[in-house]
N, C-alpha and C positions, 0 to 999 in steps of 0.2 A: 423578737418572740413581743409576745402580746403581757402590755401593764397595766397593772388598773391603781391606781392610788389615792383612796379618799384621802382626804382633808375637810378640817371645820366643828370636828366633834367638838364637846365640851361640855361643862355641868352650867347649867339653863334654870331659874326659876319655873315653878308651872307658870303658862299664859307668855313666858318670853318666845323668839325666835332665834335659830341657826338658820344657816346655810352651807351646806354641805358640798364638796364638791368631788367629784371624781377624776381626774388628769388621764389619758387614754394613748398609748403611742403601739406601736409593732403592727396596727391592721387598718383599714379604709375606714375611720370611723364615723365618718356620715351613710356607710352603708349597712350598716347593722344600727339593730332596736339596743338598746340599755333599759337594765332596770336597775331599782335598789330595793334589797333585800334587809331585815335586820334579825336579828339574832339576841333574845332576852337568856338571862342566865335560866336555866333550868329547861328552857323550852325549845322548839324545833325554830328552825329559819323557815322566815314569812316572806313571804313577796308584799313590797311598799306601793313601789310605783314601777309602770313602763311609759316608753316613751321609743315613738319609731325614730328609724334615720332618719329624715325628715325633720322631725320636730314634728310632724302634724298631728296625729293621736298621740292622745296617753292616757293612761289607765289606771285606776288606783284600788286599793284596798278597801272595803268600808271603815274601817277605825280611821282613817285619816282621810277621807272625801273633805276637802275643804277649809282643809288644814297645813297640807302640804303640795305642794308645785314642783311637777319636775318639768326640765328643762335642758337646753342642751346648745351649746355653739361649734357647731361644726368646723369653725374657720380655728378655732382650740384645743378642737377635740378634747372638750371636758363635758360632764353633765353634772346639771347643779341638782338638788335636793332643796328648796326654799321648806322651811318649818317654821308652822306659824301655830300660836295658840298652843305649844306643848302643854302635853299633860305626864304626870306620873309614870303612865304606861305606853308612853314613849322612850321609856329608859332602856335601850340597847345599842346593840355594834349593831351600826349600819354598812350596809357592803355594798359596793356595785357589779352587776355581772353583766358579759353579753356572749350570746350563744354565737362559738364560729368552727363551723365545719365540727358539728355535730357534739363539739367540745362545749361544757358549761366551763368562762373565765369568770375568776374571782380575785376583787383586789384582797386587802390585809385587813379592808375596816375602817371605822373608825366611832368613837365610845361618843354616845348622847347620854347623858342623862340628868334627868329632870327631876330636881328636886329642892327643896323651900331650905 
């Protein structure tokens, strides 16, 4: 079955960096676009970044453009989210996502807290 497992979250000071990873299994990873979402307490889940199956095209939400970078390693079945110049408003639980057969698949998420 499809599994998505996020890791790499933690507590970081404003201006710091983190790299999130999402390990995927149970499907042909390179055939599917992957996305990162985040959800802050009391807020709706929002799309952060997407990457096509071959990694050639990426898209970002306006609040993270220039600071977050999505990439993937199709040989390892992992999608990454490099997070630089982090701000307190980036504090959220981060989830990876893919759409397979019209169904949305989610991991359990990894918490990112940006605070001094």
